[in-house]
HTML snippet that shows the backbone in 3Dmol.js (N, CA, C, O; Angstrom):
<script src="https://3Dmol.org/build/3Dmol-min.js"></script>
<div id="view" style="width:600px;height:400px;position:relative"></div>
<script>
const pdb = `
ATOM      1  N   MET A   1      78.651  88.180 247.696  1.00  0.00           N
ATOM      2  CA  MET A   1      79.132  87.245 246.719  1.00  0.00           C
ATOM      3  C   MET A   1      79.348  85.907 247.416  1.00  0.00           C
ATOM      4  O   MET A   1      79.869  85.851 248.529  1.00  0.00           O
ATOM      5  N   ASP A   2      78.950  84.854 246.761  1.00  0.00           N
ATOM      6  CA  ASP A   2      79.082  83.516 247.334  1.00  0.00           C
ATOM      7  C   ASP A   2      80.519  83.014 247.247  1.00  0.00           C
ATOM      8  O   ASP A   2      81.249  83.329 246.307  1.00  0.00           O
ATOM      9  N   TYR A   3      80.906  82.234 248.240  1.00  0.00           N
ATOM     10  CA  TYR A   3      82.210  81.592 248.264  1.00  0.00           C
ATOM     11  C   TYR A   3      82.356  80.735 247.005  1.00  0.00           C
ATOM     12  O   TYR A   3      81.446  79.984 246.654  1.00  0.00           O
ATOM     13  N   GLY A   4      83.497  80.848 246.332  1.00  0.00           N
ATOM     14  CA  GLY A   4      83.749  80.045 245.140  1.00  0.00           C
ATOM     15  C   GLY A   4      83.245  80.661 243.851  1.00  0.00           C
ATOM     16  O   GLY A   4      83.433  80.081 242.782  1.00  0.00           O
ATOM     17  N   THR A   5      82.605  81.830 243.922  1.00  0.00           N
ATOM     18  CA  THR A   5      82.133  82.497 242.708  1.00  0.00           C
ATOM     19  C   THR A   5      83.326  82.824 241.809  1.00  0.00           C
ATOM     20  O   THR A   5      84.356  83.303 242.283  1.00  0.00           O
ATOM     21  N   GLU A   6      83.181  82.564 240.519  1.00  0.00           N
ATOM     22  CA  GLU A   6      84.234  82.903 239.564  1.00  0.00           C
ATOM     23  C   GLU A   6      83.956  84.261 238.940  1.00  0.00           C
ATOM     24  O   GLU A   6      82.853  84.525 238.460  1.00  0.00           O
ATOM     25  N   LEU A   7      84.972  85.118 238.953  1.00  0.00           N
ATOM     26  CA  LEU A   7      84.890  86.434 238.331  1.00  0.00           C
ATOM     27  C   LEU A   7      85.890  86.499 237.190  1.00  0.00           C
ATOM     28  O   LEU A   7      86.962  85.897 237.254  1.00  0.00           O
ATOM     29  N   THR A   8      85.532  87.228 236.153  1.00  0.00           N
ATOM     30  CA  THR A   8      86.472  87.484 235.069  1.00  0.00           C
ATOM     31  C   THR A   8      86.906  88.935 235.171  1.00  0.00           C
ATOM     32  O   THR A   8      86.073  89.842 235.158  1.00  0.00           O
ATOM     33  N   LEU A   9      88.211  89.153 235.272  1.00  0.00           N
ATOM     34  CA  LEU A   9      88.774  90.489 235.412  1.00  0.00           C
ATOM     35  C   LEU A   9      89.152  91.040 234.045  1.00  0.00           C
ATOM     36  O   LEU A   9      89.704  90.326 233.207  1.00  0.00           O
ATOM     37  N   TYR A  10      88.851  92.306 233.828  1.00  0.00           N
ATOM     38  CA  TYR A  10      89.176  92.985 232.578  1.00  0.00           C
ATOM     39  C   TYR A  10      90.021  94.207 232.898  1.00  0.00           C
ATOM     40  O   TYR A  10      89.508  95.173 233.464  1.00  0.00           O
ATOM     41  N   PRO A  11      91.306  94.191 232.549  1.00  0.00           N
ATOM     42  CA  PRO A  11      92.161  95.339 232.847  1.00  0.00           C
ATOM     43  C   PRO A  11      91.828  96.522 231.954  1.00  0.00           C
ATOM     44  O   PRO A  11      91.530  96.358 230.772  1.00  0.00           O
ATOM     45  N   SER A  12      91.882  97.713 232.530  1.00  0.00           N
ATOM     46  CA  SER A  12      91.606  98.924 231.767  1.00  0.00           C
ATOM     47  C   SER A  12      92.467 100.054 232.322  1.00  0.00           C
ATOM     48  O   SER A  12      92.401 100.338 233.518  1.00  0.00           O
ATOM     49  N   PRO A  13      93.276 100.709 231.478  1.00  0.00           N
ATOM     50  CA  PRO A  13      94.103 101.805 231.979  1.00  0.00           C
ATOM     51  C   PRO A  13      93.242 103.001 232.375  1.00  0.00           C
ATOM     52  O   PRO A  13      92.139 103.181 231.859  1.00  0.00           O
ATOM     53  N   VAL A  14      93.753 103.808 233.287  1.00  0.00           N
ATOM     54  CA  VAL A  14      93.022 104.997 233.739  1.00  0.00           C
ATOM     55  C   VAL A  14      92.805 105.947 232.571  1.00  0.00           C
ATOM     56  O   VAL A  14      91.723 106.513 232.418  1.00  0.00           O
ATOM     57  N   GLU A  15      93.829 106.121 231.751  1.00  0.00           N
ATOM     58  CA  GLU A  15      93.740 106.986 230.575  1.00  0.00           C
ATOM     59  C   GLU A  15      93.370 106.115 229.376  1.00  0.00           C
ATOM     60  O   GLU A  15      94.241 105.516 228.745  1.00  0.00           O
ATOM     61  N   GLU A  16      92.101 106.051 229.073  1.00  0.00           N
ATOM     62  CA  GLU A  16      91.605 105.151 228.018  1.00  0.00           C
ATOM     63  C   GLU A  16      92.266 105.378 226.659  1.00  0.00           C
ATOM     64  O   GLU A  16      92.517 104.418 225.930  1.00  0.00           O
ATOM     65  N   ASP A  17      92.553 106.641 226.307  1.00  0.00           N
ATOM     66  CA  ASP A  17      93.088 106.934 224.979  1.00  0.00           C
ATOM     67  C   ASP A  17      94.610 106.865 224.917  1.00  0.00           C
ATOM     68  O   ASP A  17      95.191 106.992 223.839  1.00  0.00           O
ATOM     69  N   ALA A  18      95.258 106.666 226.058  1.00  0.00           N
ATOM     70  CA  ALA A  18      96.719 106.600 226.077  1.00  0.00           C
ATOM     71  C   ALA A  18      97.184 105.253 225.526  1.00  0.00           C
ATOM     72  O   ALA A  18      96.482 104.249 225.647  1.00  0.00           O
ATOM     73  N   PRO A  19      98.368 105.241 224.922  1.00  0.00           N
ATOM     74  CA  PRO A  19      98.882 103.984 224.355  1.00  0.00           C
ATOM     75  C   PRO A  19      99.519 103.097 225.418  1.00  0.00           C
ATOM     76  O   PRO A  19     100.739 103.103 225.583  1.00  0.00           O
ATOM     77  N   TRP A  20      98.712 102.347 226.127  1.00  0.00           N
ATOM     78  CA  TRP A  20      99.199 101.454 227.179  1.00  0.00           C
ATOM     79  C   TRP A  20      98.940 100.012 226.791  1.00  0.00           C
ATOM     80  O   TRP A  20      97.934  99.708 226.150  1.00  0.00           O
ATOM     81  N   ARG A  21      99.847  99.120 227.178  1.00  0.00           N
ATOM     82  CA  ARG A  21      99.655  97.691 226.945  1.00  0.00           C
ATOM     83  C   ARG A  21      99.636  96.974 228.292  1.00  0.00           C
ATOM     84  O   ARG A  21     100.511  97.185 229.132  1.00  0.00           O
ATOM     85  N   PHE A  22      98.624  96.123 228.488  1.00  0.00           N
ATOM     86  CA  PHE A  22      98.498  95.345 229.721  1.00  0.00           C
ATOM     87  C   PHE A  22      99.641  94.337 229.789  1.00  0.00           C
ATOM     88  O   PHE A  22      99.888  93.604 228.832  1.00  0.00           O
ATOM     89  N   THR A  23     100.345  94.303 230.941  1.00  0.00           N
ATOM     90  CA  THR A  23     101.484  93.397 231.094  1.00  0.00           C
ATOM     91  C   THR A  23     101.223  92.268 232.078  1.00  0.00           C
ATOM     92  O   THR A  23     102.014  91.327 232.162  1.00  0.00           O
ATOM     93  N   GLY A  24     100.130  92.345 232.823  1.00  0.00           N
ATOM     94  CA  GLY A  24      99.814  91.266 233.756  1.00  0.00           C
ATOM     95  C   GLY A  24      99.305  91.782 235.084  1.00  0.00           C
ATOM     96  O   GLY A  24      99.333  92.981 235.363  1.00  0.00           O
ATOM     97  N   TRP A  25      98.844  90.858 235.888  1.00  0.00           N
ATOM     98  CA  TRP A  25      98.336  91.195 237.218  1.00  0.00           C
ATOM     99  C   TRP A  25      99.490  91.187 238.206  1.00  0.00           C
ATOM    100  O   TRP A  25     100.357  90.314 238.150  1.00  0.00           O
ATOM    101  N   LEU A  26      99.503  92.166 239.118  1.00  0.00           N
ATOM    102  CA  LEU A  26     100.578  92.323 240.088  1.00  0.00           C
ATOM    103  C   LEU A  26     100.028  92.239 241.501  1.00  0.00           C
ATOM    104  O   LEU A  26      98.855  92.525 241.742  1.00  0.00           O
ATOM    105  N   GLY A  27     100.880  91.849 242.421  1.00  0.00           N
ATOM    106  CA  GLY A  27     100.501  91.794 243.827  1.00  0.00           C
ATOM    107  C   GLY A  27     100.624  90.393 244.388  1.00  0.00           C
ATOM    108  O   GLY A  27     100.860  89.430 243.658  1.00  0.00           O
ATOM    109  N   ASP A  28     100.459  90.297 245.700  1.00  0.00           N
ATOM    110  CA  ASP A  28     100.596  89.005 246.383  1.00  0.00           C
ATOM    111  C   ASP A  28      99.598  87.966 245.884  1.00  0.00           C
ATOM    112  O   ASP A  28      99.873  86.767 245.933  1.00  0.00           O
ATOM    113  N   ASP A  29      98.442  88.420 245.404  1.00  0.00           N
ATOM    114  CA  ASP A  29      97.395  87.490 244.973  1.00  0.00           C
ATOM    115  C   ASP A  29      97.369  87.268 243.461  1.00  0.00           C
ATOM    116  O   ASP A  29      96.452  86.625 242.951  1.00  0.00           O
ATOM    117  N   ALA A  30      98.358  87.790 242.742  1.00  0.00           N
ATOM    118  CA  ALA A  30      98.354  87.699 241.275  1.00  0.00           C
ATOM    119  C   ALA A  30      98.331  86.258 240.780  1.00  0.00           C
ATOM    120  O   ALA A  30      97.752  85.979 239.730  1.00  0.00           O
ATOM    121  N   ALA A  31      98.945  85.349 241.512  1.00  0.00           N
ATOM    122  CA  ALA A  31      98.988  83.944 241.090  1.00  0.00           C
ATOM    123  C   ALA A  31      97.610  83.288 241.115  1.00  0.00           C
ATOM    124  O   ALA A  31      97.422  82.221 240.530  1.00  0.00           O
ATOM    125  N   LEU A  32      96.653  83.913 241.783  1.00  0.00           N
ATOM    126  CA  LEU A  32      95.302  83.350 241.855  1.00  0.00           C
ATOM    127  C   LEU A  32      94.512  83.560 240.563  1.00  0.00           C
ATOM    128  O   LEU A  32      93.500  82.897 240.335  1.00  0.00           O
ATOM    129  N   VAL A  33      94.976  84.482 239.720  1.00  0.00           N
ATOM    130  CA  VAL A  33      94.261  84.797 238.481  1.00  0.00           C
ATOM    131  C   VAL A  33      94.664  83.787 237.417  1.00  0.00           C
ATOM    132  O   VAL A  33      95.842  83.667 237.079  1.00  0.00           O
ATOM    133  N   GLY A  34      93.682  83.062 236.890  1.00  0.00           N
ATOM    134  CA  GLY A  34      93.939  82.064 235.864  1.00  0.00           C
ATOM    135  C   GLY A  34      93.923  82.670 234.476  1.00  0.00           C
ATOM    136  O   GLY A  34      93.855  83.888 234.312  1.00  0.00           O
ATOM    137  N   SER A  35      93.987  81.802 233.480  1.00  0.00           N
ATOM    138  CA  SER A  35      93.968  82.270 232.096  1.00  0.00           C
ATOM    139  C   SER A  35      92.647  82.968 231.806  1.00  0.00           C
ATOM    140  O   SER A  35      91.598  82.584 232.322  1.00  0.00           O
ATOM    141  N   GLY A  36      92.714  83.982 230.987  1.00  0.00           N
ATOM    142  CA  GLY A  36      91.519  84.741 230.645  1.00  0.00           C
ATOM    143  C   GLY A  36      91.059  85.670 231.752  1.00  0.00           C
ATOM    144  O   GLY A  36      89.966  86.229 231.671  1.00  0.00           O
ATOM    145  N   GLY A  37      91.877  85.846 232.791  1.00  0.00           N
ATOM    146  CA  GLY A  37      91.523  86.764 233.871  1.00  0.00           C
ATOM    147  C   GLY A  37      90.506  86.219 234.850  1.00  0.00           C
ATOM    148  O   GLY A  37      89.890  86.990 235.586  1.00  0.00           O
ATOM    149  N   VAL A  38      90.314  84.903 234.877  1.00  0.00           N
ATOM    150  CA  VAL A  38      89.314  84.298 235.769  1.00  0.00           C
ATOM    151  C   VAL A  38      89.935  84.059 237.140  1.00  0.00           C
ATOM    152  O   VAL A  38      91.038  83.523 237.251  1.00  0.00           O
ATOM    153  N   VAL A  39      89.208  84.466 238.188  1.00  0.00           N
ATOM    154  CA  VAL A  39      89.650  84.237 239.555  1.00  0.00           C
ATOM    155  C   VAL A  39      88.477  83.683 240.359  1.00  0.00           C
ATOM    156  O   VAL A  39      87.355  84.178 240.256  1.00  0.00           O
ATOM    157  N   GLU A  40      88.746  82.656 241.159  1.00  0.00           N
ATOM    158  CA  GLU A  40      87.721  82.080 242.028  1.00  0.00           C
ATOM    159  C   GLU A  40      87.810  82.783 243.377  1.00  0.00           C
ATOM    160  O   GLU A  40      88.863  82.797 244.014  1.00  0.00           O
ATOM    161  N   MET A  41      86.698  83.364 243.801  1.00  0.00           N
ATOM    162  CA  MET A  41      86.674  84.142 245.033  1.00  0.00           C
ATOM    163  C   MET A  41      86.479  83.222 246.233  1.00  0.00           C
ATOM    164  O   MET A  41      85.373  82.761 246.517  1.00  0.00           O
ATOM    165  N   THR A  42      87.593  82.968 246.932  1.00  0.00           N
ATOM    166  CA  THR A  42      87.540  82.162 248.152  1.00  0.00           C
ATOM    167  C   THR A  42      87.978  82.977 249.362  1.00  0.00           C
ATOM    168  O   THR A  42      87.970  82.482 250.489  1.00  0.00           O
ATOM    169  N   ASP A  43      88.366  84.242 249.118  1.00  0.00           N
ATOM    170  CA  ASP A  43      88.810  85.144 250.181  1.00  0.00           C
ATOM    171  C   ASP A  43      88.946  86.537 249.572  1.00  0.00           C
ATOM    172  O   ASP A  43      88.812  86.701 248.360  1.00  0.00           O
ATOM    173  N   ASP A  44      89.212  87.540 250.407  1.00  0.00           N
ATOM    174  CA  ASP A  44      89.506  88.868 249.888  1.00  0.00           C
ATOM    175  C   ASP A  44      90.832  88.807 249.140  1.00  0.00           C
ATOM    176  O   ASP A  44      91.765  88.134 249.577  1.00  0.00           O
ATOM    177  N   ILE A  45      90.915  89.510 248.016  1.00  0.00           N
ATOM    178  CA  ILE A  45      92.173  89.568 247.273  1.00  0.00           C
ATOM    179  C   ILE A  45      92.471  91.018 246.914  1.00  0.00           C
ATOM    180  O   ILE A  45      91.573  91.858 246.866  1.00  0.00           O
ATOM    181  N   ALA A  46      93.740  91.292 246.666  1.00  0.00           N
ATOM    182  CA  ALA A  46      94.172  92.625 246.239  1.00  0.00           C
ATOM    183  C   ALA A  46      95.057  92.459 245.012  1.00  0.00           C
ATOM    184  O   ALA A  46      96.050  91.732 245.046  1.00  0.00           O
ATOM    185  N   LEU A  47      94.692  93.133 243.938  1.00  0.00           N
ATOM    186  CA  LEU A  47      95.431  93.049 242.680  1.00  0.00           C
ATOM    187  C   LEU A  47      95.625  94.436 242.104  1.00  0.00           C
ATOM    188  O   LEU A  47      94.867  95.361 242.396  1.00  0.00           O
ATOM    189  N   VAL A  48      96.647  94.564 241.287  1.00  0.00           N
ATOM    190  CA  VAL A  48      96.884  95.777 240.517  1.00  0.00           C
ATOM    191  C   VAL A  48      97.105  95.333 239.076  1.00  0.00           C
ATOM    192  O   VAL A  48      97.841  94.380 238.820  1.00  0.00           O
ATOM    193  N   ALA A  49      96.466  96.026 238.139  1.00  0.00           N
ATOM    194  CA  ALA A  49      96.682  95.741 236.721  1.00  0.00           C
ATOM    195  C   ALA A  49      97.938  96.487 236.281  1.00  0.00           C
ATOM    196  O   ALA A  49      98.019  97.709 236.406  1.00  0.00           O
ATOM    197  N   GLY A  50      98.925  95.737 235.760  1.00  0.00           N
ATOM    198  CA  GLY A  50     100.168  96.357 235.306  1.00  0.00           C
ATOM    199  C   GLY A  50     100.079  96.753 233.841  1.00  0.00           C
ATOM    200  O   GLY A  50      99.587  95.992 233.007  1.00  0.00           O
ATOM    201  N   PHE A  51     100.556  97.942 233.540  1.00  0.00           N
ATOM    202  CA  PHE A  51     100.570  98.448 232.167  1.00  0.00           C
ATOM    203  C   PHE A  51     101.937  99.048 231.876  1.00  0.00           C
ATOM    204  O   PHE A  51     102.623  99.513 232.786  1.00  0.00           O
ATOM    205  N   THR A  52     102.330  99.038 230.612  1.00  0.00           N
ATOM    206  CA  THR A  52     103.553  99.707 230.178  1.00  0.00           C
ATOM    207  C   THR A  52     103.201 100.560 228.963  1.00  0.00           C
ATOM    208  O   THR A  52     102.352 100.172 228.160  1.00  0.00           O
ATOM    209  N   PRO A  53     103.851 101.729 228.821  1.00  0.00           N
ATOM    210  CA  PRO A  53     103.530 102.577 227.670  1.00  0.00           C
ATOM    211  C   PRO A  53     104.048 101.980 226.367  1.00  0.00           C
ATOM    212  O   PRO A  53     105.009 101.210 226.354  1.00  0.00           O
ATOM    213  N   GLU A  54     103.403 102.344 225.296  1.00  0.00           N
ATOM    214  CA  GLU A  54     103.835 101.969 223.951  1.00  0.00           C
ATOM    215  C   GLU A  54     104.180 103.248 223.197  1.00  0.00           C
ATOM    216  O   GLU A  54     103.607 104.306 223.458  1.00  0.00           O
ATOM    217  N   TRP A  55     105.110 103.146 222.270  1.00  0.00           N
ATOM    218  CA  TRP A  55     105.553 104.312 221.513  1.00  0.00           C
ATOM    219  C   TRP A  55     105.468 104.031 220.022  1.00  0.00           C
ATOM    220  O   TRP A  55     105.776 102.934 219.555  1.00  0.00           O
ATOM    221  N   ALA A  56     105.039 105.057 219.288  1.00  0.00           N
ATOM    222  CA  ALA A  56     104.965 104.947 217.829  1.00  0.00           C
ATOM    223  C   ALA A  56     106.313 105.349 217.234  1.00  0.00           C
ATOM    224  O   ALA A  56     106.980 106.244 217.752  1.00  0.00           O
ATOM    225  N   LEU A  57     106.703 104.705 216.176  1.00  0.00           N
ATOM    226  CA  LEU A  57     107.901 105.052 215.419  1.00  0.00           C
ATOM    227  C   LEU A  57     107.448 105.246 213.980  1.00  0.00           C
ATOM    228  O   LEU A  57     107.008 104.303 213.322  1.00  0.00           O
ATOM    229  N   VAL A  58     107.559 106.475 213.502  1.00  0.00           N
ATOM    230  CA  VAL A  58     107.103 106.796 212.150  1.00  0.00           C
ATOM    231  C   VAL A  58     108.322 106.915 211.241  1.00  0.00           C
ATOM    232  O   VAL A  58     109.183 107.769 211.452  1.00  0.00           O
ATOM    233  N   LEU A  59     108.387 106.061 210.241  1.00  0.00           N
ATOM    234  CA  LEU A  59     109.478 106.083 209.268  1.00  0.00           C
ATOM    235  C   LEU A  59     108.929 106.645 207.961  1.00  0.00           C
ATOM    236  O   LEU A  59     108.127 106.000 207.286  1.00  0.00           O
ATOM    237  N   GLU A  60     109.366 107.852 207.614  1.00  0.00           N
ATOM    238  CA  GLU A  60     108.820 108.512 206.426  1.00  0.00           C
ATOM    239  C   GLU A  60     109.619 108.226 205.160  1.00  0.00           C
ATOM    240  O   GLU A  60     109.146 108.501 204.058  1.00  0.00           O
ATOM    241  N   ASP A  61     110.815 107.681 205.302  1.00  0.00           N
ATOM    242  CA  ASP A  61     111.647 107.358 204.147  1.00  0.00           C
ATOM    243  C   ASP A  61     111.551 105.856 203.896  1.00  0.00           C
ATOM    244  O   ASP A  61     111.862 105.069 204.791  1.00  0.00           O
ATOM    245  N   PRO A  62     111.127 105.434 202.692  1.00  0.00           N
ATOM    246  CA  PRO A  62     110.992 103.998 202.431  1.00  0.00           C
ATOM    247  C   PRO A  62     112.321 103.246 202.483  1.00  0.00           C
ATOM    248  O   PRO A  62     112.329 102.016 202.529  1.00  0.00           O
ATOM    249  N   GLY A  63     113.448 103.970 202.476  1.00  0.00           N
ATOM    250  CA  GLY A  63     114.752 103.327 202.557  1.00  0.00           C
ATOM    251  C   GLY A  63     115.184 103.015 203.979  1.00  0.00           C
ATOM    252  O   GLY A  63     116.267 102.470 204.189  1.00  0.00           O
ATOM    253  N   ILE A  64     114.354 103.350 204.958  1.00  0.00           N
ATOM    254  CA  ILE A  64     114.674 103.071 206.359  1.00  0.00           C
ATOM    255  C   ILE A  64     113.764 101.954 206.845  1.00  0.00           C
ATOM    256  O   ILE A  64     112.544 102.019 206.699  1.00  0.00           O
ATOM    257  N   THR A  65     114.378 100.929 207.427  1.00  0.00           N
ATOM    258  CA  THR A  65     113.606  99.809 207.968  1.00  0.00           C
ATOM    259  C   THR A  65     113.891  99.665 209.456  1.00  0.00           C
ATOM    260  O   THR A  65     114.937 100.093 209.946  1.00  0.00           O
ATOM    261  N   ALA A  66     112.953  99.059 210.165  1.00  0.00           N
ATOM    262  CA  ALA A  66     113.074  98.834 211.602  1.00  0.00           C
ATOM    263  C   ALA A  66     113.078  97.338 211.881  1.00  0.00           C
ATOM    264  O   ALA A  66     112.306  96.580 211.294  1.00  0.00           O
ATOM    265  N   ASP A  67     113.966  96.925 212.791  1.00  0.00           N
ATOM    266  CA  ASP A  67     114.030  95.526 213.203  1.00  0.00           C
ATOM    267  C   ASP A  67     114.095  95.483 214.724  1.00  0.00           C
ATOM    268  O   ASP A  67     115.044  96.008 215.307  1.00  0.00           O
ATOM    269  N   PRO A  68     113.126  94.879 215.374  1.00  0.00           N
ATOM    270  CA  PRO A  68     111.995  94.138 214.815  1.00  0.00           C
ATOM    271  C   PRO A  68     110.900  95.081 214.322  1.00  0.00           C
ATOM    272  O   PRO A  68     110.888  96.272 214.635  1.00  0.00           O
ATOM    273  N   GLU A  69     109.997  94.522 213.556  1.00  0.00           N
ATOM    274  CA  GLU A  69     108.813  95.267 213.136  1.00  0.00           C
ATOM    275  C   GLU A  69     107.978  95.585 214.377  1.00  0.00           C
ATOM    276  O   GLU A  69     108.057  94.857 215.367  1.00  0.00           O
ATOM    277  N   PRO A  70     107.185  96.648 214.346  1.00  0.00           N
ATOM    278  CA  PRO A  70     106.351  96.951 215.521  1.00  0.00           C
ATOM    279  C   PRO A  70     105.274  95.891 215.734  1.00  0.00           C
ATOM    280  O   PRO A  70     104.956  95.110 214.837  1.00  0.00           O
ATOM    281  N   TYR A  71     104.723  95.886 216.945  1.00  0.00           N
ATOM    282  CA  TYR A  71     103.632  94.969 217.275  1.00  0.00           C
ATOM    283  C   TYR A  71     102.419  95.267 216.401  1.00  0.00           C
ATOM    284  O   TYR A  71     102.410  96.252 215.663  1.00  0.00           O
ATOM    285  N   TYR A  72     101.419  94.436 216.481  1.00  0.00           N
ATOM    286  CA  TYR A  72     100.209  94.591 215.666  1.00  0.00           C
ATOM    287  C   TYR A  72      99.557  95.959 215.862  1.00  0.00           C
ATOM    288  O   TYR A  72      98.791  96.403 215.007  1.00  0.00           O
ATOM    289  N   THR A  73      99.851  96.628 216.970  1.00  0.00           N
ATOM    290  CA  THR A  73      99.295  97.960 217.227  1.00  0.00           C
ATOM    291  C   THR A  73     100.049  99.035 216.463  1.00  0.00           C
ATOM    292  O   THR A  73      99.620 100.188 216.427  1.00  0.00           O
ATOM    293  N   GLY A  74     101.181  98.665 215.845  1.00  0.00           N
ATOM    294  CA  GLY A  74     102.011  99.649 215.165  1.00  0.00           C
ATOM    295  C   GLY A  74     102.915 100.400 216.125  1.00  0.00           C
ATOM    296  O   GLY A  74     103.507 101.417 215.763  1.00  0.00           O
ATOM    297  N   ARG A  75     103.023  99.896 217.361  1.00  0.00           N
ATOM    298  CA  ARG A  75     103.802 100.573 218.396  1.00  0.00           C
ATOM    299  C   ARG A  75     104.805  99.610 219.021  1.00  0.00           C
ATOM    300  O   ARG A  75     104.718  98.392 218.861  1.00  0.00           O
ATOM    301  N   TYR A  76     105.753 100.194 219.734  1.00  0.00           N
ATOM    302  CA  TYR A  76     106.769  99.434 220.458  1.00  0.00           C
ATOM    303  C   TYR A  76     106.574  99.617 221.952  1.00  0.00           C
ATOM    304  O   TYR A  76     106.124 100.670 222.404  1.00  0.00           O
ATOM    305  N   LEU A  77     106.918  98.579 222.724  1.00  0.00           N
ATOM    306  CA  LEU A  77     106.839  98.672 224.173  1.00  0.00           C
ATOM    307  C   LEU A  77     107.941  99.571 224.705  1.00  0.00           C
ATOM    308  O   LEU A  77     109.037  99.622 224.148  1.00  0.00           O
ATOM    309  N   ASP A  78     107.645 100.276 225.780  1.00  0.00           N
ATOM    310  CA  ASP A  78     108.601 101.139 226.448  1.00  0.00           C
ATOM    311  C   ASP A  78     109.836 100.327 226.836  1.00  0.00           C
ATOM    312  O   ASP A  78     109.715  99.234 227.390  1.00  0.00           O
ATOM    313  N   GLY A  79     111.010 100.855 226.549  1.00  0.00           N
ATOM    314  CA  GLY A  79     112.251 100.183 226.912  1.00  0.00           C
ATOM    315  C   GLY A  79     112.744  99.181 225.887  1.00  0.00           C
ATOM    316  O   GLY A  79     113.841  98.639 226.026  1.00  0.00           O
ATOM    317  N   GLY A  80     111.944  98.927 224.854  1.00  0.00           N
ATOM    318  CA  GLY A  80     112.362  97.983 223.824  1.00  0.00           C
ATOM    319  C   GLY A  80     113.468  98.561 222.953  1.00  0.00           C
ATOM    320  O   GLY A  80     113.630  99.778 222.873  1.00  0.00           O
ATOM    321  N   LYS A  81     114.214  97.703 222.312  1.00  0.00           N
ATOM    322  CA  LYS A  81     115.300  98.133 221.434  1.00  0.00           C
ATOM    323  C   LYS A  81     114.901  97.889 219.982  1.00  0.00           C
ATOM    324  O   LYS A  81     114.367  96.835 219.634  1.00  0.00           O
ATOM    325  N   VAL A  82     115.174  98.889 219.142  1.00  0.00           N
ATOM    326  CA  VAL A  82     114.858  98.818 217.720  1.00  0.00           C
ATOM    327  C   VAL A  82     116.105  99.223 216.943  1.00  0.00           C
ATOM    328  O   VAL A  82     116.741 100.228 217.263  1.00  0.00           O
ATOM    329  N   THR A  83     116.452  98.451 215.933  1.00  0.00           N
ATOM    330  CA  THR A  83     117.577  98.791 215.066  1.00  0.00           C
ATOM    331  C   THR A  83     117.023  99.376 213.779  1.00  0.00           C
ATOM    332  O   THR A  83     116.204  98.751 213.105  1.00  0.00           O
ATOM    333  N   LEU A  84     117.474 100.587 213.436  1.00  0.00           N
ATOM    334  CA  LEU A  84     117.069 101.231 212.190  1.00  0.00           C
ATOM    335  C   LEU A  84     118.193 101.069 211.176  1.00  0.00           C
ATOM    336  O   LEU A  84     119.365 101.276 211.490  1.00  0.00           O
ATOM    337  N   THR A  85     117.817 100.696 209.953  1.00  0.00           N
ATOM    338  CA  THR A  85     118.790 100.518 208.880  1.00  0.00           C
ATOM    339  C   THR A  85     118.388 101.409 207.720  1.00  0.00           C
ATOM    340  O   THR A  85     117.258 101.346 207.235  1.00  0.00           O
ATOM    341  N   ALA A  86     119.333 102.250 207.273  1.00  0.00           N
ATOM    342  CA  ALA A  86     119.076 103.141 206.141  1.00  0.00           C
ATOM    343  C   ALA A  86     119.762 102.580 204.905  1.00  0.00           C
ATOM    344  O   ALA A  86     120.964 102.314 204.915  1.00  0.00           O
ATOM    345  N   THR A  87     118.995 102.404 203.853  1.00  0.00           N
ATOM    346  CA  THR A  87     119.522 101.931 202.577  1.00  0.00           C
ATOM    347  C   THR A  87     119.423 103.085 201.591  1.00  0.00           C
ATOM    348  O   THR A  87     118.322 103.556 201.308  1.00  0.00           O
ATOM    349  N   PRO A  88     120.558 103.551 201.059  1.00  0.00           N
ATOM    350  CA  PRO A  88     120.499 104.697 200.145  1.00  0.00           C
ATOM    351  C   PRO A  88     119.806 104.318 198.838  1.00  0.00           C
ATOM    352  O   PRO A  88     119.819 103.156 198.431  1.00  0.00           O
ATOM    353  N   PRO A  89     119.207 105.302 198.194  1.00  0.00           N
ATOM    354  CA  PRO A  89     118.563 105.015 196.912  1.00  0.00           C
ATOM    355  C   PRO A  89     119.626 104.664 195.864  1.00  0.00           C
ATOM    356  O   PRO A  89     120.812 104.946 196.036  1.00  0.00           O
ATOM    357  N   GLU A  90     119.174 104.055 194.797  1.00  0.00           N
ATOM    358  CA  GLU A  90     120.088 103.704 193.714  1.00  0.00           C
ATOM    359  C   GLU A  90     120.794 104.971 193.240  1.00  0.00           C
ATOM    360  O   GLU A  90     120.140 105.980 192.977  1.00  0.00           O
ATOM    361  N   GLY A  91     122.099 104.931 193.130  1.00  0.00           N
ATOM    362  CA  GLY A  91     122.861 106.113 192.725  1.00  0.00           C
ATOM    363  C   GLY A  91     123.348 106.919 193.917  1.00  0.00           C
ATOM    364  O   GLY A  91     124.133 107.852 193.747  1.00  0.00           O
ATOM    365  N   GLY A  92     122.902 106.580 195.114  1.00  0.00           N
ATOM    366  CA  GLY A  92     123.362 107.248 196.330  1.00  0.00           C
ATOM    367  C   GLY A  92     122.665 108.574 196.585  1.00  0.00           C
ATOM    368  O   GLY A  92     121.736 108.963 195.876  1.00  0.00           O
ATOM    369  N   TYR A  93     123.135 109.243 197.604  1.00  0.00           N
ATOM    370  CA  TYR A  93     122.600 110.554 197.984  1.00  0.00           C
ATOM    371  C   TYR A  93     123.492 111.650 197.413  1.00  0.00           C
ATOM    372  O   TYR A  93     124.694 111.448 197.240  1.00  0.00           O
ATOM    373  N   ARG A  94     122.915 112.790 197.125  1.00  0.00           N
ATOM    374  CA  ARG A  94     123.690 113.954 196.675  1.00  0.00           C
ATOM    375  C   ARG A  94     123.543 115.040 197.726  1.00  0.00           C
ATOM    376  O   ARG A  94     122.442 115.357 198.175  1.00  0.00           O
ATOM    377  N   LEU A  95     124.671 115.594 198.101  1.00  0.00           N
ATOM    378  CA  LEU A  95     124.669 116.675 199.096  1.00  0.00           C
ATOM    379  C   LEU A  95     124.953 117.992 198.449  1.00  0.00           C
ATOM    380  O   LEU A  95     124.991 119.018 199.128  1.00  0.00           O
TER     381      LEU A  95
END
`;
const viewer = $3Dmol.createViewer("view");
viewer.addModel(pdb, "pdb");
viewer.setStyle({}, {cartoon: {color: "spectrum"}});
viewer.zoomTo();
viewer.render();
</script>
């Protein structure tokens, strides 16, 4: 590879079907990666693609809402906080 060649990096988790979200490039050379994953090769570099798991939250009762709403994937990032609010139906619940 020629000095100064630009490469575009594409992160990919080891488990393709697992719900992982790319969080950024890690390592001493991470600052060399520009927007869009472009890096100019002027020396050897070492990078690790960082990922965090995502979790699905299924609400089967229309009276339960989540705040915040999930990301566009329909999932939440690992460690995120979600507030669930239950609104009883008109007339309340009967036990």
